[in-house]
N, C-alpha and C positions, 0 to 999 in steps of 0.2 A: 645178762642180755640188755641192751639201751632200753630204756620204756618208750613207750610211741608216743605219738600225740595223739591226738584224736581230730577229725576232720569234720569240715562244712563244705559241699561243696554245690555250687550254681549249676546245674545239669544243663539249666538253657534249654534250647528247645531243640527237641529231637535229630532233626539235621545236622545237630554239632560236628559230627564227625564230615560232613560232607560239605558243606558251604564254606568256602574261605573266606566270607565275609563274617564267620564268626570266628572268637579266639581258643581253637581249638589247640592247638601247638602248645598256650600256655597252662594246659594243664599236664604237658610232658615234662614240659620246665619244671612245675611245681613237683612232679613224682618225683626228679630228679634229685631236688632238694633235701627231700626223706629217706630218711633210715627204709629199708626194704621190711615189709612186714612178712608173718610166715603166712598169714591171711589175714582175710578182710569180713569183717561183720556189717553192714552194710543195711541202714534205715531207709528208706525213700518214700519221697511224699505220694508215689503211684501205688503202693500196695497198704490199700488201709483196713484194719477190723476191729470187731469190736473189744477182743483183747491181746495181747501180744502172740505171734506165732513165729514162731524160726523155722525157718527153712531147712529139714534135712535130705533134699535131694542130692547125687552123688554126680549129679552130672544137670545143673542147672540148666532149663533150653535158655532160648533168648527168645523172650517176647516182645511179640512190635505190638507194644499195645497203643496205636496210632493209627491214622486215617489220612487219603488223601494227599499223601509223599512222595516224591520220588521213586520208583522201583527200587531203586540203586539200595536205598533206607532198609527195605522187606528182602532183599538180600545179607544183608550184612546179619552173620552170627559170631560171639564169643563164645567159644566155649570153654568156657574155666570151669574147674574142676572145682564142687560142693566141697563145704566142708560141713557135715553132717555132724561132729563131734565139737565142732566150736554153736553151731546151734542148738546142741542137744543142754551144754552147759551152758549157755544166754540162758534157754527157757528156765534150768536148775536155779541159775543166779535170779533171774527174776523171780520167782515163787519164793527162794529165802528170803527174797525183801519185802515178802508180802504184795507181790503185784503178781496177777496170774498169769497164767503165761502155759504156751501148750507149742508143741509142733508139727509138721507136716509139708509135706514136699512142694515146693514152690520156684518156680523158675525166673531169670531176672527181668524185671523190667526196663525199660530205656533209662528210667529213674539213676538206674544200678548199672546197665552195662556201658550206656554212651559215656560216661566219666571214666568206668576203668579200664574201657577200649582205648580210651585217650593215654590214660594214665598208664597202665600196664597193657601196652598191645600184643603181648606175646599169650595173653590170657593163662598164663600157666602159675595165680595167684589163685588160692583155695576162696571162693566166696561163702559165707552165705549170709540170705536176706532177713531179717528183723521187719517184721509191720509194726508202722504205727498206725493210732489210734484217733481218726479226724475230728471224735466225738466228744473226747479229751483234750484237757486248756495243757500249758506252758509247762504246767506245774509236774502233772504227769509226764509229761516226755524229760523232765529234767530228773525225778525219780527215776526213771527209766536207763539214760545217760549211769544215773550214781551206783546203781545195782550193777550196771556194767563194767566199772572200771577195772576193775581187777583182772578182765582178758588181757589188758595194753602190757601190764607184768609178764604174760606167757606170748608174746607175739602177736598179738591181734590188734589193728588196727580199727578204730570204732569209726564209720564214717557216715555221716548225714548227708542226706541229698536230695536237695528241694530249690529255691530260689528266695534270695534275699528281698524279691518284692513280682509280684505276682498277680496283677492284675492285668487278664486277658479280653474284660471290658475295655480297659483301657486304653489298649495298645494300636499303634496307627503301624502297622506292616509295610507303607511307604515312608516310614520317619526314617532318619538321617541320624548318626548315634549325637551328634550337637544338637539333635531336634527334643533332647531328653526333660520328661518335665520335672522340672527344677522340685519340686515338693517329692520326688526320690531321693535325692539328694538329701533334703531334710531328714528324711527317716534315716537313712545308710547313716548319715550323721550322727544323727543322735544313737542307733543301735549299737556303733562301734565304738561310741562316747562310755558307752554303757561295759561294754566287753572290757575295752580296755581299763577300767575302774573296776572292775570284777564286781558289779553291784548286778549280782544276782537275779534280787528283790526287784528291784526297779524291771529288770529287760524279763522277769517270769509277768511282769505287770503290765507286758509293753502294750497292748491293745488301748491302754486307758491312759498310758504315760507319751505313748510314743508318738510325734506328730503325720497325721495324715496313715495310722494304724491300720485304718477298716481301709481307706481307700489301697493301701498297696497292697492288702491282703482281705478280700471279700469274705474270704474267708483261709483260713490258715494254714491249710495241710503241706504248703509246701515251707512252711518257718518251724513247723514243728520237731521234722531235722534235727535243727540248729541246736533245739535246746535237750538232745538227748546227747548229743558232740559235749555242748559245756560241763551239762551231768556227767559224761565219763574225762573231763580235764580233771587235773590238779587241780587241790583250790590255789596250788600261786602260781597258777599258768603265765605261759607266753602265750602272749597273741602276736600274730603273722597274718598279714591281709593283703589276697590278690585280688583289686580290682579290677576287672577287665571291662568296665565300661557299661552301659544303658543302651539298649536297643529295644526296639519298635517304643519308642517314645515313653516305654513305663515298665521295660524287663531291665530292673539291673541283675547284674553278675558278679558275686564277691563269692569268693572263696576263705574261709578263715581256717588257721593250724592254731590251734589250742595245743602249743608244747611244754613241756618240762623247763621250770624255770632257771 
């Protein structure tokens, strides 16, 4: 079996599936370039708990965890099957590596179902969701990813879903893509240079070392999933970058594939 890559996806606004001005087709193009997994273990910025919880839902509901959007969005359902066996195995792997974890049923929040809808529109791929810990740091999430790395050998794709920059207070929803804050590029350039150099130590210390880190992430729950994806990657991973642009002045969308070298 082909050893699978791990991914970090910038899932953007909930309207990604219905707004033609947003880069929805690119997610399908990315999926077409990747080996098809047997199941997905998804870590979304929108499910945060004190300790890791893995969802054992057999038919996870589509959670519309947002307000004030077009009715069309609330009518979308993504009826993918759950992957309770994968969830249980993930919890065991975490516990075996000294990370206390548990299981419970949980649906798919929009950080999970929006990108999965675009990448796997037939909803025929089993998905288990694993919570992040917003009060914990990048190093914790890297350790989580490391503990899960063996899942990739058995056809499970580990995906972190968040946003490479996420400061809604700095967003200007009337801005054009060409009006992007140049500080966004400074941050993403630094981050991608460290990813390309495999400089894990610098990445885990990003809040101190990266330019404008706190401005780009006043709270870092939308970046924490990238560290889990990085932890799940091979030590000698290859890096592929899918840059989708910057929206609303401060919200960059970039997807990373940590492949086998």
